[in-house]
C-alpha positions in Angstrom: 64.6 1.9 31.5 65.0 3.3 28.1 62.6 4.8 25.6 61.9 1.4 23.8 60.7 -0.1 27.3 58.6 3.0 27.9 56.9 2.4 24.6 56.2 -1.2 25.5 54.7 -0.3 28.7 52.5 2.4 27.1 51.0 -0.2 25.0 50.6 -2.5 27.6 48.8 0.1 29.8 46.5 0.9 27.0 45.7 -2.4 25.7 45.5 -4.1 29.2 46.4 -7.4 27.3 49.8 -8.6 26.6 48.8 -10.2 23.3 46.9 -7.1 22.0 49.9 -5.0 23.0 52.4 -7.2 21.3 50.1 -7.1 18.1 50.0 -3.3 18.3 53.8 -3.1 18.6 54.3 -5.6 15.8 56.2 -8.2 17.8 55.5 -11.5 19.6 54.1 -12.0 22.9 56.8 -13.7 24.9 59.4 -11.1 24.5 57.0 -8.4 25.5 56.2 -10.5 28.6 59.9 -10.9 29.4 60.3 -7.1 29.1 57.4 -6.3 31.4 59.2 -8.8 34.0 62.5 -7.1 33.7 61.0 -3.6 34.0 59.0 -4.8 37.2 62.4 -6.4 38.5 64.4 -3.3 37.5 62.1 -1.0 39.4 61.4 -3.2 42.3 57.6 -2.8 42.1 54.6 -4.5 40.6 53.4 -2.6 37.6 50.2 -4.7 36.7 48.0 -7.2 38.4 47.3 -10.3 36.3 43.6 -11.5 36.0 43.9 -14.2 33.6 44.6 -12.7 30.2 43.6 -9.2 31.5 45.9 -6.9 33.1 45.1 -4.0 35.5 47.7 -1.2 36.2 48.8 -0.9 39.9 49.0 2.5 41.4 52.9 2.2 40.5 51.9 1.2 37.2 49.5 4.2 36.7 52.3 6.7 37.7 54.8 5.0 35.3 52.1 5.1 32.4 51.6 8.9 33.0 55.4 9.7 33.2 56.1 7.4 30.2 53.6 9.4 28.2 55.3 12.7 28.9 58.7 11.2 28.3 58.0 9.7 25.1 56.1 12.6 23.8 58.9 15.0 24.8 61.3 12.7 23.0 58.8 12.8 20.0 59.1 16.7 20.2 62.8 16.4 20.0 62.9 14.2 17.1 60.3 16.6 15.2 62.5 19.6 16.0 65.5 17.8 14.5 63.6 17.0 11.5 62.7 20.7 10.9 65.2 20.8 7.9 62.9 18.1 6.1 60.1 21.0 6.1 57.7 18.7 7.5 57.9 15.9 4.9 58.4 13.3 7.5 57.4 12.7 11.1 54.0 12.2 13.1 51.0 14.3 13.3 48.2 13.2 16.0 44.8 14.9 15.4 41.8 14.8 17.4 38.2 15.5 15.9 35.1 16.3 17.9 32.4 13.6 18.0 30.0 15.8 16.2 32.2 15.9 13.2 33.7 18.2 10.6 32.4 17.3 7.2 35.5 18.8 5.4 38.0 16.8 7.5 38.4 13.8 5.1 39.1 16.3 2.3 41.7 18.1 4.3 43.4 14.8 5.3 43.3 13.8 1.7 45.1 16.9 0.5 47.4 17.0 3.4 48.6 13.3 2.7 48.9 14.1 -1.0 51.4 16.7 -0.1 53.1 15.0 2.8 52.7 11.2 2.1 55.7 10.2 4.5 54.0 11.9 7.5 52.3 9.1 9.7 48.9 10.5 10.6 47.1 9.3 14.0 43.2 10.3 14.2 41.4 10.3 17.5 37.6 10.9 17.8 36.0 12.1 21.0 34.0 14.9 22.5 35.7 18.6 22.7 36.5 18.7 26.2 38.3 15.4 26.4 40.2 16.3 23.3 41.3 19.5 24.9 42.7 17.3 27.7 44.5 15.1 25.3 46.0 18.4 23.8 47.2 19.4 27.1 48.8 16.3 28.3 50.4 16.1 24.5 48.7 12.8 23.7 47.7 14.6 20.4 48.9 17.8 18.9 46.0 19.3 17.3 42.2 19.1 18.0 39.2 20.0 15.8 36.6 21.0 18.5 33.4 22.8 19.3 34.0 26.2 20.8 34.1 27.9 23.1 36.6 25.8 25.5 37.1 27.4 28.9 40.9 26.7 28.8 43.6 29.1 29.2 46.4 26.7 28.0 45.3 26.4 24.4 45.8 28.4 21.3 42.9 28.3 18.9 42.1 28.9 15.1 38.5 29.7 14.7 37.4 28.0 11.7 33.5 28.9 10.9 30.1 29.2 12.4 27.1 27.2 11.6 23.4 27.1 12.6 21.5 24.5 14.7 18.8 22.9 12.7 15.7 20.9 13.6 15.7 17.2 12.6 12.4 15.2 12.4 10.6 12.6 10.3 7.9 14.9 9.0 8.4 16.9 5.7 5.8 19.2 6.5 7.5 22.6 5.8 11.0 24.1 5.7 11.0 26.1 8.9 9.9 25.9 12.5 9.7 28.2 15.3 11.1 27.7 19.0 7.6 27.8 20.3 6.6 25.0 18.0 9.6 23.2 19.0 8.8 23.5 22.8 5.9 21.1 22.2 7.9 18.4 20.7 9.7 15.5 22.4 13.4 15.9 21.9 16.4 13.6 22.0 19.4 16.0 22.3 23.1 15.6 22.0 24.2 14.6 25.6 25.8 16.9 28.1 29.1 15.2 28.5 31.7 17.4 26.7 29.7 18.5 23.8 28.3 21.9 24.7 25.6 21.6 22.4 23.2 20.7 25.1 23.9 23.9 27.0 23.7 26.1 24.0 20.2 24.6 23.1 19.2 25.0 26.8 20.4 28.5 27.1 18.6 29.6 24.1 15.2 28.1 25.1 15.5 29.5 28.7 16.2 32.9 27.3 13.1 32.8 25.0 11.2 31.5 28.2 10.1 28.3 26.5 10.3 24.9 28.0 12.0 21.8 26.5 10.6 18.5 26.3 13.8 16.4 26.7 13.0 12.6 26.6 16.6 11.5 26.1 20.2 12.5 25.6 22.7 10.6 23.4 26.3 11.3 22.7 26.7 9.0 19.7 25.5 10.7 16.7 24.6 7.6 14.6 22.5 6.4 17.4 21.0 9.8 18.0 19.8 9.7 14.4 18.7 6.2 14.5 16.5 7.2 17.6 14.8 10.0 15.7 14.5 7.7 12.5 12.6 5.3 14.6 10.0 8.0 15.7 10.9 8.3 19.4 11.7 11.9 19.2 13.1 14.8 17.2 16.3 16.5 17.8 18.3 19.9 17.3 21.9 19.6 16.1 24.6 21.7 14.4 24.1 21.4 10.6 27.0 19.5 9.7 25.9 16.6 12.1 23.0 16.2 9.7 25.3 16.2 6.7 27.5 13.5 8.3 24.9 11.4 10.1 21.6 12.1 8.7 19.3 9.2 7.4 17.3 9.1 4.3 13.9 9.4 6.0 14.8 12.4 8.1 14.2 16.0 7.3 15.9 19.2 8.4 14.1 22.3 9.1 15.3 25.8 9.7 14.8 27.3 13.2 13.4 30.6 12.6 13.5 32.7 15.7 16.7 31.4 17.2 20.5 32.5 17.5 21.5 28.9 17.7 25.0 28.7 16.4 28.0 26.4 16.9 31.5 27.4 16.5 34.2 25.0 15.1 38.0 25.7 15.8 41.4 24.1 15.7 43.2 23.9 19.0 47.0 23.3 20.2 49.1 23.8 23.2 50.2 27.2 24.1 54.1 27.8 24.8 54.9 24.3 23.1 56.9 23.7 20.2 54.5 23.1 17.3 55.8 20.3 14.9 56.3 21.1 11.4 53.7 18.7 10.2 51.3 20.4 12.5 51.9 23.9 11.1 51.7 22.5 7.7 48.1 21.1 8.5 47.0 24.6 9.9 48.4 26.2 6.9 46.4 23.9 4.6 43.2 24.3 6.6 43.7 28.0 6.6 44.1 28.1 2.7 41.0 25.9 2.3 38.9 28.2 4.3 40.4 31.6 3.3 41.5 32.4 6.9 44.5 34.9 7.4 44.9 35.3 11.2 45.4 32.8 13.9 43.3 33.8 17.2 44.6 33.0 20.7 42.7 32.1 23.8 
């Protein structure tokens, strides 16, 4: 097998459909089906099980997929190192962004693209814990996440802190106390990977106040729609309301809480960081007035 075939198999494994994989690879379906057959014959194992048009990886296929990812990404690293003399004006950059969003991110991308129009950008959105895993297995090179992350394999650049705010449908007053919130039905960002749920619970536990959590939701658009419908209120970082807030919702400052969320940029330790990635980090530091890089 060569690198080209590994790219083919990665597309097949991720799309689980030959037609969709062929479309992703900008090729027709018959040659891709032939390539898959030739790979199975060369390796002497069945890589996929066919259920109509849908494909499922066998255990051998799963093993090949994991190794193919590592090999292809290692190959990309070599290519990026060889392109250092281009000062990052060409190449690829994969960036993950946290589900809870970073409002400045589109502006950073626009500025980066204006300076490096030949760099191919790939953007992935997911929760912070999952993005950390994608960085570790080199599926993406950089991740914009909510800190802290308990991971010793990552370097990070701390970007900024922001306060949590209370979101509701009533425009009664600008501020609200934790004691008042303790009597309100809440829909909170879900526990899975986001960290905000734990931060909120810890703050109320420390204050010896109960929480009336009636629902959890990891999709911020859906969460805001639920609050907008009157089912309950919520507590989220301020930038989440800036990105997802509805016209009939109101933000109120939480007066007696040290509820804060940190945003950071992460990448893999002891790993060659591509010139495009370094250029992006430099751009973010310049935009935020940051001088030093932190390490964890």
